[in-house]
C-alpha positions as a Python dict, from the first residue, in 0.01 Angstrom:
ca = {
    (1, 'M'): (0, 0, 0),
    (2, 'R'): (-239, -290, -65),
    (3, 'K'): (-534, -59, 5),
    (4, 'Y'): (-419, 181, -268),
    (5, 'I'): (-370, -106, -513),
    (6, 'R'): (-727, -221, -443),
    (7, 'I'): (-858, 131, -497),
    (8, 'L'): (-662, 158, -823),
    (9, 'L'): (-796, -179, -940),
    (10, 'A'): (-1149, -76, -849),
    (11, 'A'): (-1106, 247, -1047),
    (12, 'I'): (-976, 54, -1349),
    (13, 'L'): (-1267, -189, -1325),
    (14, 'L'): (-1511, 101, -1301),
    (15, 'T'): (-1359, 267, -1607),
    (16, 'T'): (-1369, -59, -1801),
    (17, 'M'): (-1732, -120, -1712),
    (18, 'T'): (-1830, 235, -1804),
    (19, 'C'): (-1648, 226, -2135),
    (20, 'C'): (-1805, -105, -2229),
    (21, 'G'): (-2153, 45, -2218),
    (22, 'S'): (-2257, -98, -1883),
    (23, 'S'): (-2550, 110, -1770),
    (24, 'L'): (-2585, 166, -1397),
    (25, 'P'): (-2833, 375, -1202),
    (26, 'K'): (-2709, 677, -1009),
    (27, 'F'): (-2630, 578, -652),
    (28, 'S'): (-2698, 793, -347),
    (29, 'D'): (-2451, 1067, -261),
    (30, 'N'): (-2558, 1043, 106),
    (31, 'I'): (-2588, 670, 180),
    (32, 'L'): (-2312, 423, 94),
    (33, 'F'): (-2527, 116, 175),
    (34, 'S'): (-2722, -49, 453),
    (35, 'I'): (-2693, -398, 591),
    (36, 'N'): (-2895, -596, 842),
    (37, 'A'): (-2755, -725, 1168),
    (38, 'G'): (-2867, -1083, 1102),
    (39, 'A'): (-3135, -1192, 1347),
    (40, 'S'): (-3198, -1550, 1444),
    (41, 'G'): (-3474, -1732, 1260),
    (42, 'Y'): (-3597, -1883, 1585),
    (43, 'G'): (-3613, -1788, 1951),
    (44, 'T'): (-3789, -1512, 2140),
    (45, 'R'): (-3948, -1225, 1951),
    (46, 'A'): (-3658, -1003, 2056),
    (47, 'E'): (-3399, -1254, 1932),
    (48, 'C'): (-3576, -1264, 1595),
    (49, 'T'): (-3591, -885, 1564),
    (50, 'D'): (-3342, -754, 1312),
    (51, 'A'): (-3164, -419, 1292),
    (52, 'E'): (-3085, -204, 990),
    (53, 'I'): (-2736, -56, 990),
    (54, 'I'): (-2696, 238, 752),
    (55, 'V'): (-2353, 361, 645),
    (56, 'Y'): (-2358, 725, 535),
    (57, 'T'): (-2100, 892, 312),
    (58, 'D'): (-2007, 1133, 594),
    (59, 'K'): (-1864, 823, 777),
    (60, 'T'): (-2159, 806, 1018),
    (61, 'V'): (-2317, 467, 1087),
    (62, 'K'): (-2667, 464, 1233),
    (63, 'I'): (-2841, 159, 1378),
    (64, 'F'): (-3221, 131, 1363),
    (65, 'M'): (-3450, -120, 1535),
    (66, 'V'): (-3807, -142, 1652),
    (67, 'E'): (-3910, 1, 1985),
    (68, 'S'): (-4082, -211, 2251),
    (69, 'D'): (-4418, -163, 2076),
    (70, 'Y'): (-4269, -354, 1777),
    (71, 'S'): (-4420, -104, 1536),
    (72, 'T'): (-4209, 209, 1579),
    (73, 'I'): (-3860, 211, 1429),
    (74, 'A'): (-3606, 428, 1607),
    (75, 'E'): (-3236, 499, 1597),
    (76, 'I'): (-3075, 298, 1877),
    (77, 'G'): (-2715, 400, 1820),
    (78, 'S'): (-2468, 588, 1607),
    (79, 'V'): (-2092, 574, 1553),
    (80, 'T'): (-1844, 758, 1334),
    (81, 'L'): (-1598, 551, 1134),
    (82, 'S'): (-1232, 638, 1107),
    (83, 'E'): (-1112, 752, 764),
    (84, 'E'): (-924, 424, 719),
    (85, 'D'): (-1221, 204, 812),
    (86, 'Y'): (-1455, 407, 592),
    (87, 'E'): (-1217, 374, 296),
    (88, 'Q'): (-1190, 1, 359),
    (89, 'L'): (-1571, -23, 354),
    (90, 'T'): (-1596, 169, 26),
    (91, 'V'): (-1354, -74, -136),
    (92, 'L'): (-1516, -381, 20),
    (93, 'A'): (-1873, -275, -53),
    (94, 'D'): (-1825, -171, -414),
    (95, 'R'): (-2178, -64, -504),
    (96, 'E'): (-2146, -160, -870),
    (97, 'K'): (-2027, -506, -777),
    (98, 'I'): (-2308, -548, -522),
    (99, 'Y'): (-2561, -424, -779),
    (100, 'H'): (-2460, -704, -1017),
    (101, 'L'): (-2438, -986, -758),
    (102, 'N'): (-2666, -1280, -822),
    (103, 'V'): (-2783, -1404, -482),
    (104, 'T'): (-3039, -1679, -427),
    (105, 'D'): (-3203, -1820, -116),
    (106, 'G'): (-3055, -2133, 33),
    (107, 'E'): (-3216, -2467, 92),
    (108, 'A'): (-3200, -2458, 474),
    (109, 'D'): (-3524, -2496, 668),
    (110, 'D'): (-3411, -2278, 955),
    (111, 'G'): (-3161, -1996, 955),
    (112, 'T'): (-3109, -1627, 905),
    (113, 'F'): (-3197, -1361, 649),
    (114, 'Y'): (-2903, -1151, 527),
    (115, 'H'): (-2915, -846, 302),
    (116, 'I'): (-2722, -547, 174),
    (117, 'T'): (-2927, -259, 35),
    (118, 'L'): (-2821, 11, -210),
    (119, 'Y'): (-2990, 349, -247),
    (120, 'D'): (-3063, 569, -548),
    (121, 'E'): (-2995, 939, -603),
    (122, 'N'): (-3310, 1025, -400),
    (123, 'D'): (-3194, 813, -102),
    (124, 'E'): (-3470, 562, -176),
    (125, 'T'): (-3410, 186, -181),
    (126, 'L'): (-3269, 95, -521),
    (127, 'I'): (-3200, -274, -475),
    (128, 'S'): (-3155, -517, -190),
    (129, 'K'): (-2928, -819, -238),
    (130, 'G'): (-2936, -1122, -15),
    (131, 'G'): (-3201, -1358, 109),
    (132, 'Y'): (-3279, -1640, 345),
    (133, 'M'): (-2956, -1832, 403),
    (134, 'P'): (-2812, -1707, 70),
    (135, 'E'): (-2594, -1947, -123),
    (136, 'N'): (-2366, -1693, -288),
    (137, 'K'): (-2021, -1738, -133),
    (138, 'E'): (-1901, -1394, -251),
    (139, 'F'): (-2203, -1227, -90),
    (140, 'M'): (-2155, -1407, 241),
    (141, 'E'): (-1784, -1320, 247),
    (142, 'L'): (-1868, -954, 184),
    (143, 'Y'): (-2137, -959, 455),
    (144, 'K'): (-1893, -1113, 704),
    (145, 'N'): (-1612, -868, 619),
    (146, 'I'): (-1840, -566, 665),
    (147, 'H'): (-1946, -695, 1007),
    (148, 'E'): (-1579, -745, 1102),
    (149, 'I'): (-1524, -372, 1054),
    (150, 'F'): (-1843, -302, 1252),
    (151, 'A'): (-1708, -516, 1536),
    (152, 'L'): (-1437, -253, 1590),
    (153, 'Y'): (-1716, -12, 1686),
    (154, 'D'): (-1927, -253, 1897),
    (155, 'I'): (-2221, -221, 1656),
    (156, 'D'): (-2329, -581, 1712),
    (157, 'Q'): (-2319, -516, 2088),
    (158, 'I'): (-2549, -214, 2045),
    (159, 'V'): (-2795, -442, 1864),
    (160, 'E'): (-2767, -717, 2126),
    (161, 'D'): (-2817, -468, 2410),
    (162, 'H'): (-3135, -344, 2242),
    (163, 'R'): (-3259, -701, 2194),
    (164, 'E'): (-3207, -760, 2567),
    (165, 'L'): (-3408, -446, 2640),
    (166, 'L'): (-3687, -568, 2411),
    (167, 'D'): (-3681, -907, 2581),
    (168, 'K'): (-3733, -746, 2925),
    (169, 'E'): (-4031, -536, 2817),
}
């Protein structure tokens, strides 16, 4: 029931924003968003290698990382989300809300880069929100909540397994 209330509230917010003249670009019909895995800012080259996790509107999630040559990017895994988890992600990762987030880099000397990327109607990068140790609490909560859903599908384990492979080569 709470999920439907959230969806209803999101729809009302969308209608309010549209009626108030808020101009937004057209988002991709194929890609919901992408998010990075969050690599360490220090350690071996493999530990510092990040992954891009792309959530498609057909409920497919694909994980991309560099190959052992560190110049070729390849798909290292793919999962299909349940209807419920996909719907939860669409509510969580409201593209209009992400588009308007104001995120700045933090003051830390050592840490991690986090980002969420939105795509335009041509499936090209529209905007990427995040940064180096971002200080926006709302952004970090969103980032964490998305990764909690991914944990149900062992996406972080797929990334870690690939990092181990990179470390061996």
